[in-house]
LONU-777766 format. One record per residue: residue in one letter; x, y, z of N, C-alpha, C in turn. Coordinates in nm, 4 decimals, always signed. Layout:
residues N
[site 'a', [X, Y, Z], [X, Y, Z], [X, Y, Z]]
...
This chain:
residues 118
[site 'm', [-1.0246, -0.2389, +1.3191], [-1.0586, -0.1257, +1.2358], [-0.9328, -0.0421, +1.1969]]
[site 'i', [-0.9387, +0.0067, +1.0718], [-0.8268, +0.0853, +1.0201], [-0.8430, +0.2250, +1.0666]]
[site 'n', [-0.7431, +0.2870, +1.1448], [-0.7620, +0.4201, +1.1858], [-0.6407, +0.4946, +1.1433]]
[site 'l', [-0.6377, +0.6218, +1.1696], [-0.5205, +0.7056, +1.1330], [-0.3880, +0.6623, +1.2041]]
[site 'a', [-0.3922, +0.6324, +1.3315], [-0.2849, +0.5929, +1.4076], [-0.2121, +0.4670, +1.3610]]
[site 'k', [-0.3030, +0.3668, +1.3309], [-0.2624, +0.2404, +1.2865], [-0.1872, +0.2489, +1.1348]]
[site 'l', [-0.2614, +0.3258, +1.0549], [-0.2111, +0.3277, +0.9215], [-0.0768, +0.4215, +0.9173]]
[site 'a', [-0.0797, +0.5195, +1.0030], [+0.0403, +0.6159, +1.0032], [+0.1599, +0.5178, +1.0577]]
[site 'r', [+0.1385, +0.4363, +1.1612], [+0.2470, +0.3561, +1.2095], [+0.2996, +0.2477, +1.1105]]
[site 'a', [+0.2000, +0.1911, +1.0288], [+0.2439, +0.1112, +0.9236], [+0.3161, +0.1689, +0.8011]]
[site 'i', [+0.2792, +0.2862, +0.7757], [+0.3610, +0.3733, +0.6721], [+0.4908, +0.4124, +0.7247]]
[site 'e', [+0.4940, +0.4535, +0.8463], [+0.6247, +0.5055, +0.9012], [+0.7214, +0.3783, +0.9060]]
[site 'r', [+0.6842, +0.2570, +0.9430], [+0.7654, +0.1401, +0.9579], [+0.8045, +0.0791, +0.8110]]
[site 'r', [+0.7061, +0.0976, +0.7248], [+0.7300, +0.0217, +0.5983], [+0.8129, +0.1161, +0.4989]]
[site 'l', [+0.7893, +0.2457, +0.5013], [+0.8512, +0.3429, +0.4205], [+0.9714, +0.4058, +0.4776]]
[site 'g', [+0.9896, +0.3895, +0.6098], [+1.1016, +0.4513, +0.6810], [+1.0912, +0.6042, +0.6846]]
[site 'v', [+0.9639, +0.6564, +0.6919], [+0.9543, +0.8060, +0.6950], [+0.9318, +0.8604, +0.8362]]
[site 'p', [+0.9501, +0.9763, +0.8693], [+0.9402, +1.0356, +0.9890], [+0.7841, +1.0342, +1.0227]]
[site 'p', [+0.7483, +1.0321, +1.1500], [+0.6069, +1.0196, +1.2001], [+0.5198, +1.1269, +1.1345]]
[site 'g', [+0.5611, +1.2566, +1.1192], [+0.4852, +1.3568, +1.0587], [+0.4598, +1.3276, +0.9217]]
[site 'd', [+0.5448, +1.2846, +0.8497], [+0.5202, +1.2511, +0.7007], [+0.4336, +1.1258, +0.6946]]
[site 'a', [+0.4569, +1.0272, +0.7770], [+0.3687, +0.9176, +0.7713], [+0.2161, +0.9450, +0.7993]]
[site 's', [+0.2051, +1.0412, +0.9042], [+0.0629, +1.0743, +0.9374], [-0.0002, +1.1607, +0.8199]]
[site 'a', [+0.0708, +1.2445, +0.7505], [+0.0236, +1.3154, +0.6434], [-0.0186, +1.2247, +0.5155]]
[site 'k', [+0.0714, +1.1158, +0.5049], [+0.0326, +1.0260, +0.3891], [-0.0968, +0.9484, +0.4383]]
[site 'a', [-0.1047, +0.9102, +0.5668], [-0.2165, +0.8335, +0.6126], [-0.3410, +0.9132, +0.6011]]
[site 'k', [-0.3463, +1.0408, +0.6291], [-0.4495, +1.1319, +0.6238], [-0.4977, +1.1419, +0.4783]]
[site 'r', [-0.4038, +1.1686, +0.3884], [-0.4474, +1.1657, +0.2449], [-0.5020, +1.0416, +0.1984]]
[site 'l', [-0.4496, +0.9280, +0.2424], [-0.5246, +0.7943, +0.2029], [-0.6595, +0.7859, +0.2664]]
[site 'l', [-0.6780, +0.8060, +0.3814], [-0.8015, +0.7986, +0.4547], [-0.9114, +0.8891, +0.3965]]
[site 'd', [-0.8619, +1.0081, +0.3520], [-0.9587, +1.1041, +0.2892], [-1.0201, +1.0375, +0.1736]]
[site 'y', [-0.9539, +0.9440, +0.0983], [-1.0095, +0.8693, -0.0133], [-1.0981, +0.7466, +0.0337]]
[site 'f', [-1.0602, +0.6726, +0.1324], [-1.1173, +0.5560, +0.1652], [-1.2321, +0.5828, +0.2690]]
[site 'g', [-1.2113, +0.6777, +0.3667], [-1.3218, +0.6977, +0.4684], [-1.3448, +0.5685, +0.5392]]
[site 'f', [-1.4664, +0.5162, +0.5440], [-1.5047, +0.4067, +0.6168], [-1.5129, +0.2771, +0.5287]]
[site 'r', [-1.4665, +0.2976, +0.3986], [-1.4644, +0.1813, +0.3014], [-1.3302, +0.1244, +0.2908]]
[site 't', [-1.3235, +0.0094, +0.2422], [-1.1923, -0.0649, +0.2348], [-1.1568, -0.0858, +0.0797]]
[site 'v', [-1.2526, -0.0595, -0.0139], [-1.2247, -0.0562, -0.1541], [-1.2732, +0.0735, -0.2245]]
[site 'i', [-1.2032, +0.1394, -0.3128], [-1.2403, +0.2476, -0.3787], [-1.2125, +0.2410, -0.5251]]
[site 'i', [-1.2883, +0.3052, -0.6031], [-1.2559, +0.2918, -0.7525], [-1.1414, +0.3922, -0.7830]]
[site 'd', [-1.0564, +0.3474, -0.8863], [-0.9395, +0.4342, -0.9161], [-0.9845, +0.5653, -0.9727]]
[site 'n', [-1.1016, +0.5802, -1.0355], [-1.1302, +0.7110, -1.0889], [-1.1440, +0.8206, -0.9831]]
[site 'a', [-1.1651, +0.7838, -0.8594], [-1.1814, +0.8789, -0.7520], [-1.0638, +0.9363, -0.7126]]
[site 'i', [-0.9502, +0.8845, -0.7630], [-0.8095, +0.9395, -0.7025], [-0.7661, +1.0477, -0.8008]]
[site 'a', [-0.7213, +1.1615, -0.7399], [-0.6624, +1.2706, -0.8261], [-0.5214, +1.2235, -0.8686]]
[site 's', [-0.4954, +1.2673, -0.9869], [-0.3620, +1.2157, -1.0590], [-0.2515, +1.2396, -0.9720]]
[site 'e', [-0.2484, +1.3678, -0.9019], [-0.1259, +1.3955, -0.8184], [-0.1183, +1.2991, -0.7048]]
[site 'd', [-0.2281, +1.2286, -0.6519], [-0.2230, +1.1346, -0.5472], [-0.1849, +0.9931, -0.5899]]
[site 'r', [-0.1987, +0.9615, -0.7092], [-0.1802, +0.8302, -0.7656], [-0.0372, +0.7743, -0.7264]]
[site 'k', [+0.0564, +0.8732, -0.7314], [+0.1933, +0.8255, -0.6941], [+0.2037, +0.7701, -0.5537]]
[site 'l', [+0.1325, +0.8277, -0.4603], [+0.1234, +0.7725, -0.3171], [+0.0633, +0.6360, -0.3241]]
[site 'f', [-0.0449, +0.6232, -0.3969], [-0.1113, +0.4885, -0.4067], [-0.0172, +0.3710, -0.4529]]
[site 'y', [+0.0646, +0.4074, -0.5588], [+0.1533, +0.3067, -0.6062], [+0.2782, +0.2792, -0.5008]]
[site 'e', [+0.3127, +0.3886, -0.4406], [+0.4214, +0.3637, -0.3345], [+0.3670, +0.2796, -0.2234]]
[site 'l', [+0.2440, +0.2976, -0.1765], [+0.1970, +0.2171, -0.0699], [+0.1616, +0.0718, -0.1242]]
[site 'q', [+0.1286, +0.0608, -0.2494], [+0.1105, -0.0740, -0.3122], [+0.2415, -0.1388, -0.3038]]
[site 'd', [+0.3527, -0.0779, -0.3598], [+0.4829, -0.1369, -0.3509], [+0.5300, -0.1740, -0.2147]]
[site 'a', [+0.4895, -0.1076, -0.1049], [+0.5135, -0.1267, +0.0255], [+0.4395, -0.2328, +0.0847]]
[site 'g', [+0.3246, -0.2806, +0.0260], [+0.2379, -0.4010, +0.0702], [+0.1261, -0.3353, +0.1566]]
[site 'l', [+0.1023, -0.2166, +0.1506], [+0.0038, -0.1565, +0.2287], [-0.1408, -0.1439, +0.1437]]
[site 'l', [-0.1273, -0.1463, +0.0238], [-0.2485, -0.1383, -0.0618], [-0.2474, -0.2380, -0.1593]]
[site 'r', [-0.3604, -0.2977, -0.2070], [-0.3782, -0.3797, -0.3201], [-0.4572, -0.3168, -0.4392]]
[site 's', [-0.4194, -0.3507, -0.5551], [-0.5076, -0.3084, -0.6679], [-0.5627, -0.4194, -0.7456]]
[site 's', [-0.6789, -0.4036, -0.8033], [-0.7503, -0.5061, -0.8775], [-0.8227, -0.4460, -0.9874]]
[site 'w', [-0.8729, -0.5247, -1.0870], [-0.9569, -0.4679, -1.1954], [-1.0520, -0.5756, -1.2320]]
[site 'e', [-1.1619, -0.5255, -1.2974], [-1.2637, -0.6164, -1.3601], [-1.3013, -0.5521, -1.4901]]
[site 't', [-1.3410, -0.6508, -1.5706], [-1.3767, -0.6109, -1.7066], [-1.5456, -0.6273, -1.7129]]
[site 'v', [-1.6084, -0.5249, -1.7602], [-1.7538, -0.5250, -1.7797], [-1.7836, -0.5043, -1.9186]]
[site 'l', [-1.8931, -0.5695, -1.9669], [-1.9473, -0.5602, -2.1035], [-2.0545, -0.4413, -2.1007]]
[site 'l', [-2.0177, -0.3326, -2.1872], [-2.1177, -0.2207, -2.2113], [-2.2221, -0.2629, -2.3035]]
[site 'l', [-2.3374, -0.1937, -2.3050], [-2.4415, -0.2095, -2.3922], [-2.4036, -0.2053, -2.5355]]
[site 's', [-2.2982, -0.1209, -2.5607], [-2.2556, -0.1119, -2.6987], [-2.1763, -0.2401, -2.7495]]
[site 'g', [-2.1506, -0.3194, -2.6570], [-2.0760, -0.4478, -2.6956], [-1.9248, -0.4381, -2.6608]]
[site 'r', [-1.8777, -0.3173, -2.6282], [-1.7351, -0.2886, -2.5884], [-1.7184, -0.3404, -2.4463]]
[site 'n', [-1.5894, -0.3690, -2.4221], [-1.5417, -0.4088, -2.2917], [-1.4869, -0.2868, -2.2262]]
[site 'w', [-1.5236, -0.2680, -2.0942], [-1.4760, -0.1543, -2.0026], [-1.3949, -0.2022, -1.8815]]
[site 'r', [-1.2841, -0.1655, -1.8586], [-1.2036, -0.2045, -1.7433], [-1.2154, -0.1051, -1.6447]]
[site 'i', [-1.2449, -0.1503, -1.5141], [-1.2623, -0.0674, -1.4072], [-1.1463, -0.1240, -1.2946]]
[site 'f', [-1.0710, -0.0192, -1.2589], [-0.9701, -0.0490, -1.1569], [-1.0088, -0.0066, -1.0099]]
[site 'y', [-0.9678, -0.0843, -0.9291], [-0.9933, -0.0653, -0.7764], [-0.8746, -0.0540, -0.6903]]
[site 'w', [-0.8674, +0.0052, -0.5808], [-0.7687, +0.0068, -0.4734], [-0.8412, -0.0375, -0.3526]]
[site 'e', [-0.7581, -0.1286, -0.2758], [-0.8094, -0.1898, -0.1634], [-0.7072, -0.1802, -0.0417]]
[site 'i', [-0.7497, -0.1530, +0.0681], [-0.6799, -0.1412, +0.1919], [-0.7303, -0.2540, +0.2816]]
[site 'v', [-0.6262, -0.3521, +0.3143], [-0.6684, -0.4679, +0.3925], [-0.6245, -0.4607, +0.5311]]
[site 'e', [-0.7159, -0.4532, +0.6273], [-0.6574, -0.4350, +0.7718], [-0.5606, -0.5492, +0.8015]]
[site 'a', [-0.5957, -0.6785, +0.7787], [-0.5175, -0.7861, +0.8030], [-0.3651, -0.7671, +0.7492]]
[site 'd', [-0.3568, -0.7082, +0.6315], [-0.2208, -0.6823, +0.5845], [-0.1519, -0.5777, +0.6666]]
[site 'l', [-0.2168, -0.4835, +0.7149], [-0.1500, -0.3754, +0.8003], [-0.1095, -0.4414, +0.9304]]
[site 'd', [-0.2023, -0.5221, +1.0013], [-0.1822, -0.5807, +1.1223], [-0.0577, -0.6776, +1.1074]]
[site 'r', [-0.0432, -0.7613, +1.0017], [+0.0652, -0.8507, +0.9797], [+0.1862, -0.7784, +0.9642]]
[site 'l', [+0.1885, -0.6702, +0.8917], [+0.3217, -0.5928, +0.8718], [+0.3428, -0.5222, +1.0135]]
[site 'l', [+0.2612, -0.4802, +1.0912], [+0.2962, -0.4205, +1.2134], [+0.3550, -0.5299, +1.3093]]
[site 'v', [+0.3011, -0.6499, +1.3114], [+0.3415, -0.7522, +1.3877], [+0.4856, -0.8058, +1.3467]]
[site 'e', [+0.4997, -0.8144, +1.2131], [+0.6262, -0.8665, +1.1564], [+0.7417, -0.7585, +1.1966]]
[site 'n', [+0.7122, -0.6367, +1.1810], [+0.8198, -0.5474, +1.2184], [+0.8523, -0.5372, +1.3678]]
[site 'r', [+0.7413, -0.5532, +1.4472], [+0.7598, -0.5454, +1.5928], [+0.8415, -0.6690, +1.6402]]
[site 'k', [+0.8340, -0.7842, +1.5701], [+0.8992, -0.9034, +1.6143], [+1.0446, -0.8999, +1.5641]]
[site 't', [+1.0745, -0.8430, +1.4628], [+1.2210, -0.8411, +1.4148], [+1.2871, -0.7110, +1.4488]]
[site 'g', [+1.2173, -0.5952, +1.4537], [+1.2770, -0.4710, +1.4791], [+1.3472, -0.4154, +1.3610]]
[site 'e', [+1.3377, -0.4882, +1.2509], [+1.4109, -0.4337, +1.1340], [+1.3174, -0.4410, +1.0082]]
[site 'p', [+1.3403, -0.3395, +0.9144], [+1.2526, -0.3520, +0.7968], [+1.2647, -0.4859, +0.7154]]
[site 'l', [+1.1632, -0.5170, +0.6549], [+1.1425, -0.6421, +0.5820], [+1.2677, -0.6635, +0.4744]]
[site 'y', [+1.2879, -0.5539, +0.4030], [+1.4045, -0.5582, +0.3001], [+1.5439, -0.6038, +0.3521]]
[site 'e', [+1.5580, -0.5684, +0.4769], [+1.6905, -0.6027, +0.5447], [+1.7044, -0.7535, +0.5802]]
[site 'r', [+1.5821, -0.8079, +0.5786], [+1.5697, -0.9696, +0.6170], [+1.5610, -1.0504, +0.4860]]
[site 'l', [+1.5607, -0.9970, +0.3708], [+1.5610, -1.0748, +0.2494], [+1.6977, -1.1375, +0.2172]]
[site 'p', [+1.7000, -1.2532, +0.1707], [+1.8235, -1.3225, +0.1330], [+1.8733, -1.2434, +0.0010]]
[site 'd', [+2.0040, -1.2768, -0.0181], [+2.0654, -1.2074, -0.1340], [+2.0020, -1.2584, -0.2586]]
[site 'e', [+1.9559, -1.3813, -0.2743], [+1.8812, -1.4332, -0.3905], [+1.7582, -1.3390, -0.4339]]
[site 'a', [+1.6949, -1.2805, -0.3249], [+1.5774, -1.1964, -0.3620], [+1.6165, -1.0793, -0.4389]]
[site 'w', [+1.7279, -1.0297, -0.4391], [+1.7627, -0.9157, -0.4950], [+1.8171, -0.9298, -0.6499]]
[site 'g', [+1.8032, -1.0585, -0.6920], [+1.8365, -1.0924, -0.8247], [+1.9734, -1.0856, -0.8739]]
[site 'h', [+2.0688, -1.0682, -0.7756], [+2.2159, -1.0745, -0.8057], [+2.2907, -1.1250, -0.6895]]
[site 's', [+2.4044, -1.1752, -0.7149], [+2.4846, -1.2218, -0.5996], [+2.5726, -1.1226, -0.5417]]
[site 'p', [+2.5933, -1.1255, -0.4227], [+2.6743, -1.0205, -0.3411], [+2.8102, -1.0241, -0.3974]]
[site 'a', [+2.8617, -0.9007, -0.3901], [+3.0079, -0.8802, -0.4391], [+3.0911, -0.9604, -0.3461]]
[site 't', [+3.1899, -1.0315, -0.3981], [+3.2941, -1.1015, -0.3182], [+3.4217, -1.0130, -0.3004]]
[site 't', [+3.4836, -1.0075, -0.1970], [+3.6115, -0.9305, -0.1831], [+3.7287, -1.0208, -0.1764]]
């Protein structure tokens, strides 16, 4: 089950923020999700959208969309946000095993350029 403590720990480790900041971000996120794992993008206040994108970049949230046909014949695109407990668990276990952030374990090729030689 996704709870405040687990989510705050994942945010703290993935974003490298202090525990207080991680807890505040986790509370804001859980205010939207509650007991659900998927919410519609329209429910998010515009000032909180930056947090959602930040957590998506960190691998803590996923986004998706679907297109539906309206009675008028027009297409309407609906965007969703999803929090996946398995992703949180995997990230927490990965971090516990290595003790270092994921970006520090990436090879030089992942950064799109070669390291400077001296």
